[in-house]
C-alpha positions, 0 to 999 in steps of 0.5 A: 707967276710963282717965285721960282721956275725950273728953266733945265729940265730932261724929258723922256726925249733926252733918250737913255738919260732924262727921265721925266715922262713929258705927261708927268712934268706939267703935274710936277709943276703945278704941284710945286706951284709953278706957273711955268716950266722948260723943256731943255732935252739934250741936242734934240727938239722931238718932244717940244710939241708934245711937251707944248700940248701937255703943259697947256692942257694943264694951265702951265707955261710951257717954255720951249728950249735945247741943251745944245752941244758946243764943238771944242773947235768948229762944228766942222772939225772931226777928228777924235784927238781933238774933237771928241769933247763938246761942252752944254749951253742951254737955249730957251725960246723967246719968240717965234723968231726964236724959235726958228733959229732954235730950229736952224742951230739944232738942225744945222748940229745934225745934218752939218756938225754931227760927231758922236753928238749934233755939235755947233759953234760960236759962228753958227750961234752969232747966225741965230741968235735972235729971239733967244736966251741961252744960260751958261749950262751944267758941269759940262758947259765950256765955262765951268769946264775952264773954272775946273781947270783953273783957266779963269780968264778963258772962263771970263773970256768965253761968258763975255763972247757969248753976252756979246752974241745974244746980247745984254739981257739974254745970256745968265751965268747958271748955277746948279748945286747938286752936291757934286766933287768939285761944284763948289769950285764951279760956283764960286768961279761962276759968281765971281764971273757974274759979279766982274762982267756984270753979267746976271746969275740964274738958279737951276736944277739939272732935272732929269727925273721928278721924283727924288726916289726915281734917281736908280731908274735914271742911273739904269738908263744911263748904264744902258748908254755907257755899256755899263752897270748898276753896281759899279756905282752912279753913272759919271755925272750923277753921283748924287740923288739930287737931279729932281724936281725941286720945289722953291722951298729947296731952290730957296735952301741952296741959292736965296742967298745968290743976288737975284738968282732966284728971282731972275728965273721968274724974269726969264719965264716972262720974257719966253712968250711963244705958242705954236699955231696948229690950225694953219698948214704950213709948207716950205717955201720952194726958191725957183732959181728962174725967178718965176713964181710958183704958180707961173713955173709950175704952168711952165713945167706942166705945158713944156712936159705935155710937148716932151711926152708928145715928142717922145711918144708917151702921149698919143692924141685919140678921136676921144683924147684930143689935145683940147681935152688935155689942155682943158684939164691942165688948166683945170688942174692948174686952177685947183692946185693954185687955189688950194695953195699946193703949187710950191708942195708940187715943185717940192715934191716935183724937185726931189723926183726929179733929182732921183731920175737923173741921179740913178735913184729908183723911183715908183711910178706913182701910187694911190690918188695922185696917179689921178693927176695928169700935171703930176704925170706931166712934170715926171712926178707920175708915169702914169697917163691920167687922160688915157685911163680915165682917172679922176683928179678930184680924187686926189685933191 
């Protein structure tokens, strides 16, 4: 592997912030002689599959990550006076467990911690730290912000806390140099923490665009985001045009004097071994409160639904469509559903449709080939008796 790997990069999926087109990222890596590159979009993982595919097509190793937002207090606190500020932290996926945990972290930020940004806190990180490498982040990281405010004691304490969460060898002090005001102060403070606490350093460039000439384009995106105009000057945090995809030589000139800061990018890249599998269908697991297996629960719901619909008059046996016709169709459909591995799929759809119907949320009677399933009718997913109307189950599955 090359002597340097970019581990902090924002694609177009860092909306109105990153200006790196995913299709161009592996090309930039290859041109720079880099054999791997990471994606670390702000708070989101929207682009990771597209990025993974593009890298593999170009023969570049993809490293999946995210620059998450950490709440100033807890992620459940949401008052402007105390919680309008948040802090950045870079997380990189080492393996399958790490990918699943990063998904949980990012999802928690959106579903539970969202306040201006999708935020989490240290308690969430403690729950889902396995399989993840953490970098201390850019100037907007918690540790750099403590250093800027001359609070070196809390900066050190926070660094040690992160190292305890992710484990020795999985947390790195991140060095960046874009020629910004106060950045020299931050670098010196970070080096001091690294040496005092025994936390290794890693060099990154906060890549928001691929070529230095793209700086103005990225500034325009930021102006749209912040409702400012380009004539006011560069957006806050991007006062220079140094946020581009730098070569190994450029990074060496900046960080070669810092112990193992460049070499550690390669070490981290080698630790990150995660691959997507696109040849297998992944359906969510359905956990039943009854303790029954999905197969048995679906069977119980289907035959229970038959009795309910007979009692309510929604099903009426006839000479052509008697009890044996309905029961044999149920058994046949359940056999096919089980053989194809769709028991849980039916239960998941039943669960949210049933919730809608019992909570006054309008639902349709069913559409398309799904109306051909008697089981779907019996458990309440559809409202159409497929036996009565001679509909074919086979069209569905």
